[in-house]
C-alpha positions in Angstrom: 7.9 -52.5 -30.9 9.9 -55.8 -31.0 9.5 -58.1 -33.9 10.0 -61.8 -33.0 11.0 -64.6 -35.4 12.6 -68.0 -35.5 16.0 -69.0 -36.8 17.2 -72.5 -37.4 20.1 -74.3 -35.6 21.7 -77.0 -37.8 23.0 -80.4 -37.0 26.4 -81.6 -38.3 24.6 -83.3 -41.2 23.2 -79.9 -42.3 19.6 -80.7 -41.4 17.7 -78.4 -39.0 18.3 -79.6 -35.4 16.1 -77.0 -33.6 14.4 -73.6 -33.9 15.4 -70.7 -31.7 13.5 -67.4 -31.1 15.1 -64.2 -32.1 14.2 -60.6 -31.7 14.5 -57.9 -34.4 16.4 -60.2 -36.8 19.3 -60.7 -34.4 21.8 -63.6 -34.9 21.8 -64.2 -31.2 18.8 -66.2 -30.0 16.9 -65.3 -26.9 18.7 -68.2 -25.1 22.1 -66.6 -26.1 23.1 -69.1 -28.8 24.8 -67.5 -31.8 23.1 -68.7 -35.1 24.2 -68.6 -38.7 23.3 -65.6 -40.8 22.3 -67.8 -43.6 20.1 -70.0 -41.4 16.5 -70.6 -42.4 14.0 -68.2 -40.7 10.3 -68.0 -40.2 7.9 -65.7 -38.3 6.9 -66.4 -34.7 3.6 -67.5 -36.1 5.4 -70.8 -36.9 6.0 -71.4 -33.2 4.5 -74.8 -32.2 4.0 -75.7 -35.9 7.4 -77.1 -36.7 8.4 -80.7 -37.1 11.7 -79.9 -35.4 11.8 -79.0 -31.7 11.9 -75.4 -30.4 14.6 -74.5 -27.9 12.9 -74.7 -24.5 14.7 -71.7 -23.1 13.8 -69.5 -26.1 10.2 -70.6 -25.9 10.0 -69.8 -22.2 11.6 -66.4 -22.7 9.4 -65.7 -25.7 6.2 -66.4 -23.8 7.4 -64.1 -21.0 8.3 -61.2 -23.3 5.4 -61.2 -25.9 2.5 -60.5 -23.5 4.5 -57.7 -21.8 5.4 -56.1 -25.1 1.8 -56.4 -26.3 0.5 -54.7 -23.1 3.0 -51.9 -23.4 2.2 -51.2 -27.1 -1.5 -51.3 -26.5 -2.1 -54.1 -29.1 
């Protein structure tokens, strides 16, 4: 079963610019962007509850993958 989470992308000033979705703790987001290993992380339960934006592409891919994975795992 895949475990999804979110990892931060940082602006040049060091503040969080956006959140990306990742699968199984990967450093590569669903959109393909490579993210820092020391970046802030949170569970996918935080999706839609951040003050910073969520990557549109990651969000779309996440929504397409999660229901399918849930159907296959029977949860």
